[in-house]
C-alpha positions as CSV (number, residue, x, y, z in Angstrom):
1,M,72.5,79.8,109.8
2,E,74.0,77.9,111.9
3,A,73.7,74.9,110.0
4,F,75.3,77.1,107.0
5,H,78.3,78.1,109.6
6,D,79.0,74.2,110.4
7,F,78.9,74.1,106.7
8,L,81.6,76.9,106.0
9,K,83.4,75.3,109.4
10,L,83.6,72.4,107.5
11,L,84.6,73.8,104.4
12,D,87.4,76.1,106.2
13,S,89.0,72.9,107.2
14,F,89.5,71.8,104.0
15,L,91.0,75.2,103.0
16,G,91.9,78.2,105.3
17,G,92.2,75.6,108.3
18,N,94.1,72.8,106.3
19,A,98.0,72.6,107.6
20,L,98.9,72.7,104.0
21,F,97.5,76.1,103.0
22,P,100.1,78.3,105.2
23,F,103.1,76.2,103.9
24,I,101.8,76.7,100.2
25,L,101.5,80.7,100.8
26,L,104.7,81.1,102.7
27,G,106.7,78.2,100.7
28,T,105.7,80.4,97.3
29,G,106.9,83.7,98.7
30,L,110.1,81.9,100.2
31,F,110.6,80.3,96.3
32,F,110.0,84.2,94.5
33,T,112.2,85.7,97.1
34,I,115.2,83.5,97.0
35,F,114.4,83.1,93.1
36,L,114.5,86.7,92.0
37,G,117.5,87.7,94.5
38,F,115.3,89.6,97.6
39,P,113.4,92.0,95.5
40,Q,111.5,93.2,99.0
41,I,114.9,94.7,100.0
42,R,116.3,95.5,97.0
43,Y,113.7,97.3,95.3
44,F,112.1,98.9,98.4
45,K,113.9,102.7,97.7
46,H,113.1,102.5,93.8
47,A,109.5,101.7,94.4
48,W,109.1,104.5,96.8
49,K,110.8,106.6,93.6
50,V,107.8,105.2,91.5
51,V,105.3,106.0,94.0
52,T,106.1,109.8,94.0
53,G,105.9,109.8,90.1
54,K,109.5,110.4,89.4
55,F,109.4,108.1,86.5
56,D,106.5,108.9,84.8
57,T,105.6,110.1,81.5
58,E,102.4,111.6,79.7
59,D,101.6,109.3,77.2
60,S,101.3,106.1,79.7
61,P,98.3,104.1,79.0
62,G,96.0,103.5,82.1
63,D,93.4,105.4,83.9
64,T,94.8,106.7,87.5
65,S,98.2,107.4,89.0
66,H,101.0,105.5,90.5
67,F,99.8,106.8,94.1
68,R,96.2,106.4,93.4
69,A,96.5,102.9,92.1
70,L,98.3,102.0,95.6
71,T,95.6,103.7,97.6
72,T,93.0,102.0,95.9
73,A,95.0,99.0,96.6
74,L,96.1,99.8,100.3
75,S,92.3,100.6,100.9
76,G,91.5,97.1,99.8
77,T,94.1,96.0,102.4
78,V,94.0,98.4,105.0
79,G,90.1,97.6,106.7
80,T,89.0,95.0,109.5
81,G,92.1,92.8,108.5
82,N,94.1,95.5,111.0
83,I,91.6,96.2,113.3
84,S,89.9,93.0,114.0
85,G,91.8,90.5,111.9
86,V,94.9,91.0,114.4
87,A,92.8,91.0,117.6
88,F,91.0,87.5,116.0
89,A,94.4,86.2,115.3
90,I,95.7,86.8,118.9
91,F,92.9,85.7,120.4
92,L,93.0,82.6,118.8
93,G,96.9,81.2,118.7
94,G,98.3,84.3,121.0
95,P,101.3,86.7,120.7
96,A,103.0,84.3,118.4
97,A,100.2,84.5,115.5
98,L,101.8,87.7,115.4
99,F,105.1,86.6,114.5
100,W,103.5,84.7,111.4
101,M,101.7,88.1,110.4
102,W,104.9,89.6,109.9
103,A,106.4,86.4,107.9
104,T,103.1,86.2,105.6
105,A,104.0,89.9,104.9
106,F,107.7,90.1,104.6
107,F,107.4,87.0,101.9
108,G,103.9,88.4,100.6
109,M,105.7,91.2,99.2
110,T,107.6,89.7,96.7
111,T,104.6,87.7,95.8
112,K,102.5,90.4,95.3
113,F,105.5,92.1,93.5
114,V,105.2,89.0,91.0
115,E,100.9,88.8,90.8
116,V,101.0,92.6,89.9
117,T,103.5,92.7,87.9
118,L,102.4,89.6,85.9
119,S,98.7,91.1,85.7
120,H,99.7,94.1,84.9
121,K,101.7,92.9,81.7
122,Y,98.8,91.1,80.0
123,R,96.1,93.9,81.2
124,D,93.0,94.6,79.0
125,K,91.4,97.9,77.6
126,T,87.2,97.1,78.3
127,E,84.3,98.3,76.1
128,D,84.4,101.6,77.9
129,G,87.4,102.1,77.4
130,T,88.9,101.8,81.1
131,M,91.6,99.4,81.9
132,A,91.0,95.8,83.2
133,G,93.2,93.7,84.9
134,G,94.0,90.7,87.1
135,P,95.4,87.4,87.1
136,M,92.2,85.8,84.9
137,Y,93.8,87.8,82.1
138,Y,97.3,86.2,82.6
139,M,95.8,83.0,83.1
140,D,93.9,83.4,79.7
141,K,96.3,85.3,77.5
142,R,99.6,84.0,78.6
143,L,99.1,80.4,80.4
144,N,95.9,79.2,78.0
145,M,93.9,78.2,80.7
146,K,90.7,79.9,79.9
147,W,89.0,77.1,82.8
148,L,91.1,78.5,85.6
149,A,90.7,82.1,84.7
150,V,87.0,81.7,84.8
151,A,87.3,79.6,87.9
152,F,89.3,82.8,89.4
153,A,87.0,85.4,88.2
154,I,84.5,83.4,90.0
155,A,86.4,83.3,93.1
156,T,87.3,87.0,92.7
157,V,83.3,87.4,92.7
158,I,82.7,85.1,96.1
159,S,86.0,87.0,97.3
160,S,84.7,90.4,97.0
161,F,81.9,89.4,99.3
162,G,83.7,87.1,101.5
163,T,86.8,89.7,102.2
164,G,86.2,93.1,100.9
165,N,82.5,93.3,101.8
166,L,80.8,91.3,104.5
167,P,83.1,91.3,107.2
168,Q,83.9,95.0,106.6
169,S,80.5,95.9,107.1
170,N,80.3,93.7,110.6
171,G,83.3,95.0,112.2
172,I,81.8,98.7,111.6
173,A,78.7,98.0,112.8
174,T,80.0,96.0,115.7
175,S,82.1,98.8,117.0
176,I,79.5,101.4,116.0
177,E,77.1,99.8,118.2
178,E,80.0,99.2,120.9
179,T,80.8,102.7,121.1
180,F,77.7,104.8,120.2
181,G,74.8,102.2,120.7
182,F,73.4,102.8,117.0
183,E,71.5,99.5,116.0
184,P,73.7,97.1,113.5
185,W,71.0,97.7,110.6
186,I,70.7,101.2,110.7
187,V,74.6,101.6,110.1
188,G,74.5,99.1,107.5
189,S,71.9,100.9,105.9
190,V,73.3,104.0,106.0
191,L,76.5,103.2,104.8
192,G,75.0,100.7,101.9
193,I,73.3,104.2,100.6
194,L,76.3,105.8,100.7
195,L,78.4,102.9,99.3
196,A,76.2,102.4,96.1
197,L,76.7,106.8,95.9
198,V,80.7,106.1,95.4
199,I,81.2,102.8,93.4
200,L,78.3,104.0,90.7
201,G,81.2,106.8,90.0
202,G,83.4,103.7,88.8
203,I,87.0,103.9,89.2
204,H,88.1,107.7,88.9
205,R,85.3,108.3,92.2
206,I,87.0,105.5,93.7
207,A,90.6,106.5,92.9
208,A,89.9,109.8,93.9
209,V,87.9,109.0,97.6
210,T,90.1,105.9,99.0
211,S,93.4,108.8,97.9
212,K,92.1,110.7,100.6
213,I,90.6,108.6,102.9
214,V,93.6,106.0,103.1
215,P,96.3,108.9,104.5
216,F,93.7,110.3,107.1
217,M,92.7,107.3,108.6
218,A,96.0,106.2,108.8
219,V,97.0,109.3,110.7
220,I,93.8,109.2,113.1
221,Y,94.4,105.4,114.3
222,L,98.3,105.9,114.7
223,I,97.4,109.0,117.3
224,G,95.1,106.6,119.0
225,A,97.5,103.8,119.2
226,L,100.3,105.6,120.3
227,A,98.2,106.9,123.1
228,V,97.8,102.9,124.5
229,I,101.3,102.1,123.8
230,F,103.3,104.8,125.5
231,A,100.7,104.6,128.7
232,N,102.0,100.7,128.4
233,L,105.5,101.2,127.8
234,G,106.7,98.9,130.5
235,N,104.6,96.2,128.7
236,I,106.1,97.0,125.3
237,V,109.2,94.5,126.1
238,P,107.4,92.2,127.7
239,S,105.0,91.6,124.4
240,F,107.3,91.5,122.0
241,V,109.5,88.6,124.3
242,S,106.2,87.2,124.2
243,I,105.8,86.9,120.6
244,F,108.9,85.3,120.2
245,S,109.2,82.6,123.2
246,D,105.6,81.4,122.1
247,L,106.3,81.0,118.8
248,F,108.5,77.9,119.8
249,T,106.9,77.0,122.6
250,G,103.3,77.8,122.0
251,S,101.1,80.4,124.6
252,A,100.5,79.4,127.7
253,A,97.1,79.2,129.5
254,T,97.2,82.9,131.2
255,G,94.0,84.7,132.7
256,G,91.0,83.7,130.9
257,F,92.9,83.1,128.0
258,L,93.5,78.4,127.3
259,G,96.6,78.6,126.0
260,A,97.5,77.9,122.2
261,S,99.4,75.8,120.4
262,I,102.4,76.2,117.9
263,A,100.7,74.7,114.8
264,Y,97.8,76.6,115.8
265,A,98.9,80.0,116.2
266,F,101.0,79.3,113.0
267,N,97.8,78.7,111.0
268,R,95.7,81.2,112.6
269,G,98.6,83.9,112.0
270,V,99.3,83.1,108.6
271,N,95.7,83.1,107.6
272,R,94.7,86.4,109.2
273,G,98.0,87.8,107.7
274,L,96.5,87.0,104.2
275,F,93.4,88.2,104.9
276,S,95.2,91.8,105.8
277,N,97.7,91.7,103.3
278,E,96.2,89.6,100.5
279,A,99.8,88.7,99.0
280,G,98.9,86.1,96.8
281,Q,95.3,86.3,96.8
282,G,95.7,88.3,93.3
283,S,93.3,91.2,94.2
284,A,95.5,93.9,94.3
285,P,96.6,93.1,90.7
286,I,93.0,94.5,89.7
287,A,93.8,97.8,91.2
288,H,97.4,98.1,89.9
289,A,95.8,97.4,86.2
290,A,94.4,100.7,86.1
291,A,97.8,102.9,86.9
292,K,99.1,104.8,83.8
293,T,102.8,103.5,83.0
294,K,104.1,101.3,80.2
295,E,106.4,99.5,82.7
296,P,104.7,96.6,84.3
297,V,107.4,95.5,86.7
298,S,107.4,99.2,88.0
299,E,104.0,98.9,89.0
300,G,104.9,95.7,90.5
301,M,107.2,97.1,92.6
302,V,104.9,100.0,94.0
303,S,102.7,96.6,95.0
304,I,106.1,95.7,97.1
305,L,105.0,98.6,100.0
306,E,101.5,97.4,100.6
307,P,102.6,94.5,102.8
308,F,104.8,96.5,104.7
309,I,102.4,99.4,105.2
310,D,99.4,97.1,105.6
311,T,101.2,94.0,108.1
312,I,104.6,94.8,109.2
313,L,103.3,98.8,110.4
314,I,99.7,98.8,110.9
315,C,99.1,95.5,111.7
316,T,102.3,95.8,114.4
317,I,101.0,98.9,116.0
318,T,97.3,97.0,116.5
319,G,99.5,93.8,117.5
320,L,101.2,96.0,120.3
321,V,97.8,97.7,121.2
322,I,96.4,94.8,122.5
323,L,99.1,92.9,124.1
324,S,100.7,95.6,126.0
325,S,97.3,96.7,127.7
326,G,96.5,93.2,128.7
327,V,93.0,92.8,127.2
328,W,93.8,89.6,125.3
329,K,93.3,87.5,128.4
330,E,91.1,89.5,130.3
331,K,86.7,88.1,130.3
332,H,84.4,90.9,129.9
333,V,80.8,91.3,129.8
334,N,79.1,90.8,126.4
335,V,76.4,89.2,124.5
336,F,77.7,85.5,123.5
337,E,77.2,84.3,120.1
338,R,75.5,81.1,119.1
339,S,78.3,80.2,116.6
340,S,81.1,80.8,119.2
341,L,79.2,79.0,121.9
342,E,79.4,75.6,123.0
343,I,78.1,73.4,126.2
344,V,80.7,70.5,127.3
345,A,80.1,67.5,129.6
346,G,81.7,67.8,133.3
347,N,82.4,70.7,135.6
348,Y,85.7,73.1,134.7
349,A,87.4,75.0,136.5
350,E,90.2,77.4,135.4
351,N,92.2,77.1,138.7
352,D,92.7,73.3,137.8
353,E,95.9,72.3,136.3
354,Q,94.3,69.5,134.7
355,D,91.4,70.8,133.6
356,R,93.0,73.5,131.9
357,D,95.2,71.1,130.2
358,N,92.0,69.4,129.3
359,L,90.4,72.2,127.8
360,Y,93.7,73.7,126.0
361,R,93.4,70.0,124.2
362,Y,90.5,70.1,123.4
363,L,90.1,73.5,121.7
364,N,93.4,73.3,119.9
365,H,92.7,69.9,118.5
366,I,95.2,67.9,120.2
367,D,94.7,64.3,120.8
368,G,94.5,63.4,124.9
369,S,91.6,65.3,125.5
370,S,88.7,63.9,127.3
371,V,86.4,66.7,126.9
372,E,83.2,65.7,124.9
373,K,80.3,67.8,124.1
374,Y,77.2,67.7,126.6
375,N,73.8,66.5,125.3
376,G,70.9,66.6,127.9
377,E,69.0,69.2,130.1
378,I,69.8,72.5,131.7
379,Q,67.4,73.6,134.8
380,V,67.2,77.8,135.0
381,V,65.2,79.4,137.1
382,S,65.0,83.7,136.7
383,G,67.8,83.6,134.1
384,V,70.2,81.4,136.2
385,A,71.3,77.8,135.6
386,V,70.3,75.7,138.3
387,S,71.4,72.4,137.4
388,G,75.1,71.0,136.7
389,G,77.2,68.2,135.0
390,F,78.2,70.9,132.1
391,T,80.3,73.8,131.3
392,I,80.0,76.9,129.1
393,I,82.1,78.1,126.5
394,H,82.4,81.1,124.8
395,A,84.9,82.2,122.7
396,R,87.5,79.7,123.8
397,S,87.0,80.5,126.9
398,L,85.1,79.3,130.5
399,A,82.1,82.2,130.8
400,E,81.0,83.5,133.7
401,D,78.1,84.8,135.3
402,V,75.7,83.3,132.8
403,V,72.5,85.0,132.3
404,F,69.6,83.5,130.2
405,T,67.2,86.0,128.4
406,V,64.3,85.5,125.3
407,G,63.0,87.4,123.3
408,T,64.1,91.0,122.3
409,D,62.8,92.5,125.5
410,E,65.5,90.2,127.0
411,D,63.1,88.5,129.7
412,L,64.5,86.2,132.0
413,Y,64.1,82.7,131.3
414,T,62.8,80.1,133.3
415,G,62.3,76.5,132.4
416,T,63.7,73.4,130.8
417,L,66.7,73.8,127.8
418,K,67.9,70.6,125.5
419,V,70.8,70.8,124.6
420,V,72.2,68.7,121.6
421,D,75.9,68.0,120.6
422,G,76.9,71.1,122.6
423,G,74.5,73.5,121.1
424,F,71.1,74.8,122.2
425,I,67.6,74.1,120.9
426,K,65.9,76.9,121.7
427,D,66.1,79.6,118.8
428,N,65.2,82.5,120.7
429,L,67.4,82.6,123.4
430,V,70.0,85.0,124.2
431,L,73.3,84.6,126.8
432,T,74.8,87.0,128.1
433,G,77.7,86.7,130.4
434,K,81.8,87.2,130.9
435,S,84.2,85.9,128.5
436,L,86.9,86.4,126.3
437,V,86.1,88.2,123.2
438,H,87.6,89.1,119.9
439,S,87.9,90.7,116.3
440,A,86.8,94.8,116.7
441,R,85.5,94.5,120.2
442,L,88.5,93.2,121.7
443,T,90.7,96.3,119.6
444,T,88.0,98.7,121.2
445,I,88.4,97.8,124.7
446,A,92.2,98.1,124.4
447,F,92.4,101.4,122.7
448,T,90.1,102.6,126.3
449,K,93.8,101.5,128.0
450,G,95.8,104.6,127.0
451,Y,95.6,108.5,127.7
452,F,92.6,109.2,125.9
453,G,90.8,106.6,128.1
454,E,87.3,106.0,127.3
455,F,87.4,108.5,124.3
456,G,89.9,105.5,122.9
457,Q,87.0,103.6,121.8
458,Y,86.1,106.4,119.1
459,I,89.1,106.3,117.7
460,V,89.0,102.7,116.7
461,S,85.3,103.3,115.7
462,I,86.2,106.1,113.5
463,G,89.2,104.4,112.4
464,L,87.4,101.2,111.8
465,L,84.6,103.4,109.4
466,L,87.0,104.6,107.3
467,F,89.4,101.5,107.2
468,A,86.8,99.3,106.6
469,F,84.4,101.5,104.3
470,S,87.3,102.2,101.8
471,T,88.1,98.5,101.4
472,A,84.6,97.5,100.4
473,I,84.7,100.6,98.0
474,A,87.9,98.9,96.5
475,W,86.7,95.4,96.3
476,S,83.6,96.6,94.7
477,Y,86.2,97.2,91.7
478,Y,87.3,94.2,92.1
479,G,84.5,92.3,92.0
480,D,83.4,94.3,88.7
481,R,86.3,93.9,86.7
482,A,85.9,90.2,87.5
483,M,82.3,90.5,86.1
484,T,83.2,92.1,83.5
485,Y,85.6,89.4,82.4
486,L,82.9,86.8,82.9
487,L,80.2,88.3,81.3
488,G,80.9,92.1,79.9
489,A,80.0,95.4,80.8
490,R,76.2,95.4,81.1
491,S,76.7,92.6,84.1
492,I,78.5,95.4,86.1
493,M,75.4,97.0,87.4
494,P,73.4,94.0,88.8
495,Y,76.8,92.9,90.9
496,R,77.2,96.2,92.2
497,V,73.4,95.9,93.3
498,V,73.6,93.0,95.2
499,Y,77.1,93.9,96.6
500,V,75.1,96.9,97.8
501,A,72.6,94.5,99.5
502,G,75.1,92.1,100.8
503,F,76.5,95.0,102.6
504,V,73.8,95.8,104.8
505,W,72.6,92.2,105.4
506,A,76.2,91.5,106.9
507,S,75.9,94.3,109.6
508,F,73.6,92.7,111.7
509,S,75.1,89.1,110.8
510,D,76.6,86.9,113.3
511,T,80.6,87.6,113.1
512,E,82.2,84.5,113.5
513,L,80.1,83.6,110.5
514,V,81.1,86.2,108.3
515,W,84.9,85.6,109.3
516,T,84.7,81.8,108.6
517,L,83.0,82.8,105.1
518,A,86.2,85.2,104.8
519,S,88.3,82.0,105.6
520,V,87.0,80.3,103.0
521,A,86.7,83.0,100.2
522,I,90.4,83.6,100.2
523,V,91.7,80.5,99.7
524,V,89.0,79.5,96.8
525,M,90.7,83.0,95.3
526,T,94.8,82.4,96.6
527,L,95.5,79.0,95.5
528,P,94.3,79.4,91.7
529,N,96.8,82.2,91.3
530,L,99.9,80.6,93.4
531,F,99.6,78.1,90.7
532,G,99.5,80.8,87.7
533,I,102.3,82.6,89.2
534,L,104.4,79.6,89.8
535,M,103.8,78.7,85.9
536,L,105.0,81.6,85.0
537,S,108.3,82.1,87.2
538,K,110.6,82.1,84.3
539,E,108.8,84.9,82.7
540,M,108.9,87.0,86.0
541,K,112.7,86.5,86.3
542,S,113.4,87.9,82.1
543,S,110.7,90.7,82.8
544,V,112.7,92.0,85.7
545,K,116.2,91.5,83.9
546,D,114.7,93.4,80.9
547,Y,113.1,96.3,83.0
548,W,116.5,97.0,84.7
549,V,118.1,97.3,81.0
550,R,116.0,100.1,79.8
551,F,115.6,102.1,82.7
552,N,119.5,102.0,82.8
553,K,119.5,102.8,79.5
554,E,117.3,105.6,79.7
555,N,118.6,106.9,82.9
556,K,122.2,107.3,81.3
557,S,120.9,109.3,78.2
C-alpha cells in the first residue's frame, strides 16, 4: 500500500498538486463570470424561485423535481469535504486556505451554471425510460468528440470511488471509531448493506432519501457548530483577520503548526474547495439531468445555489469552528498513519527559530532547506527510542512522546528498527504519540470546545454519517449513469456491487491514501469537462439570451 500511495502522490504532483491546476479551475470560472455578466449574482434570486417550483409545468420531461434534483446534487457535494476537507485544507495551508475555498465557490457558481445547462440540454432517455445526462452527452452529441466523452465517462466511474465513495466511508469510520469506539470494518459493513438497499432502488429512491437527509443533517450540524462559535466568540474576529492577513504572507508557525507558504495554501485551498463543491468536475450535471423541465438554463440556475450552500455557508461554518477553537495548531495523542510519517536526519526543536524555518521550507517544498530523510537504525527499549540523530515528523508536525508497539495486541517494542528514505521497514510497527491531527478527527475535537462540551463530538459523528452517506448514495448514481453511457444498462448492477465493496474496504484503509486518491480522481474528471464547456462558451451565452426572451414573453402573456 505504501508503494501504491507513493505512486498516487507522484500522480497528484502532476495533477491536483500541479501549480497550474488551480489557475485553470479558477480561470475558467472567472472567464464565464465575466463573459456571462456575473450570473451567480444576477440570477441568484431567480434560482430560488425555480427551486420552489414557481415555473413548473406538469408536462415537463424528466424523472424528479427541481428541489429533489438540487438535494441529490447537494448530497453529492455536502459530505466529508465540508467536515474533513475543510479541516484538511486548514491543516495543510493554514487559515488562508479557507479564503481560496471561498474563491473556488464564488467562481464555481458560474462554472456549475454552465456545465449543468449544457449537460441538461443534451440529455438522453435510456432503455429503461429514465433520463441520463452529463458532460459525456454534450461532448458526444454536440462536440462530436466520442473519445473525449468516453474518457470523461471512465473518469467519472473512477471518481465515483475516489470522490464519492472511499473518502466518505473512511471519514465516517474514523469519526465513529473516535467517538463511539466501534471498529471501522464493522461500521463499513453495516453502512455498506444500507447503501446497497438504497442504490438498488435507482434515482427515484435516491432522490427520495436525499431530499429528506440533506435538510435534516444541515440543521443538526448548524446547531453544533454555532455552539462552538458562540462559545469562542472572542476569537471570531481574529480568525477572520488571520484568513485575510495570511493570504498575502502565508501562515506563520504557531503552536505545533510549522507554517504554510502562500503557494501551498492557494493550491490546497482550491483543491479542497473543488472536492467540497465539485464545481467544474462535471458530477452535478448528472443529477440535474433528471429534473423535470423543458428549460436547461433554468436548471443551470438552480445549480448556482449548490456552491453557495455547500462552501460559502457550510464550509465557512466548519472553518470558523476549527479556527476559533484553536485546535488546528494543537497537538493531540493519536495513532500515527504511516503515510503521514517521516523520519528526518538530525535533531530539530520547535522552540529553535532556525530549526522551524528549516522545517517550514522542507514541508512547503521551498528551496533552501537542509533537511534530509533519515537512513539508518533506531534503538528502541520498552517502546521508547533510546538512540539519537533523527527527528520524527507526523502530520506535518514534530511528534512528541512517541511510543513504539507491535502487533494487534500493541506490545511494547524492544529492538533495532531500520529506516530507509525516512520510512520504517517493519510492517507491523505501530507508533502512538502527540502530533497535529487533520480531517474528521480535527473537526471532531473542535466541536468539543463549545457549549456542548464532549457531547459535541457526537454531533460531528452523526452529521458526518449523514453527510458522507448521502454523498456515497449520490455518487453511485453518477457512476451508474457513466456506466450506462459506456456499456449500457446491463453494466449497472455489477458496478453497484463493486461500489458497495469499495465502500466497505475504505472504512479501514489509510486516511491519507484515500485523500490522495480523491485528489487525483477529481482532476482526471475535471480537466476534460472544463475543456468542453470552454469550447461551447458562445452556445452557452446564446442559450441564456434565448431563455430570457422566452421567459419574458411567457410571463407577460
